[in-house]
N, C-alpha and C positions, 0 to 999 in steps of 0.2 A: 640639503635637499629642498627643492621647492615644494609648495603645497600640491601642485599638480603631479609631480613625480611621486610624492608620498601616497597620494590617492591612487595612482596607477599601480604602485607596488601593492598596496592593500587590496585593491580590487582583483589583481591577478592572483593573489594569495587566496582570496575568497573563491575564485573560480576553481583553483586547484583543489581546495578543500571540498567544494561541491562535487567535483569529479571523483575524488577519492571516496566520498560518502556514497555515491551511487553504486560503487562496486560492492558495498556492504548491504545495499537495500534488499537484495533477494534473501540474504541470511536473516536480516531483521524481520522481513515480511514472513519468512517461513516460521520463525519463532512465534510471531504474533498469530499466525494461522494455527499453529499447534496449540496455543493457549486458548484462543477464542472461537475457533471454527470447527475443529475436528469432531467435537461431540455431535454435531448435526450433519456436517458435510463429509466427515470421514477423513482419515489421514491421507487417502489417495485422491481426495476431492471429488469422488464419484457420487457423493450424496446418497439419498434414499428417495428417488423420485416416486411419486410426485410431491411428497411431503417436503423433502429437503432436496432442492435441485443440485445437480452436478455442477461443479465450478471448474471442471477441466477445460471448458471452452468458453468461459464467461466473457472473455475479451472479444469473441466473435459475436456475442449477443448484445453486449453493452459497451458504450463508450467509456473511457477512463473516468470522466466526470460522473457518469451514472453509477459506476462501481463504487466510487468514493461516497456518493450520496446514499447509496444503499447501505454501505457499512455504517455511516454516521447516523442515518435516520431509521434504518431497519425497514420492514415492510412485510405484510403477511404474517407468517409465524416467526420471522426473524426479528429479534429485539434490536433496538438501536444500540450502537456502540459509541455513544456520545462521550464516554469517558476517555476514549482514545484521543491522543493529540493529533493535530493535522499531520505531523511528521509520521506518526504511526499509521494513520489512515493511508498516507501516500505510500509507505513501505508495503503495507498489506495489499493495496491495489496493484502495486508494481509486481508483487509476487504472484498475484492471481492472474495477471495479464501475461505471464510467461508460460 
């Protein structure tokens, strides 16, 4: 196998792995939400406005990058969740966007 063929095979495998991972993202995001968010925003994401806003339509109010930034850095009464990995933040943001 040539170097180019080997790289092509490896890259296509990485693409397939990424595709398979994204199918699990909602489940991973739901688990993260249950652990880190339900205490304030509720299991149904309805929140307790105005203190804890509803997250049911957060994707209509914020862009994906803004959702991730809010998770990572917090704001207002929301603490930062900087202990979460970038992957966990992506999973949680993906869950909230659905």
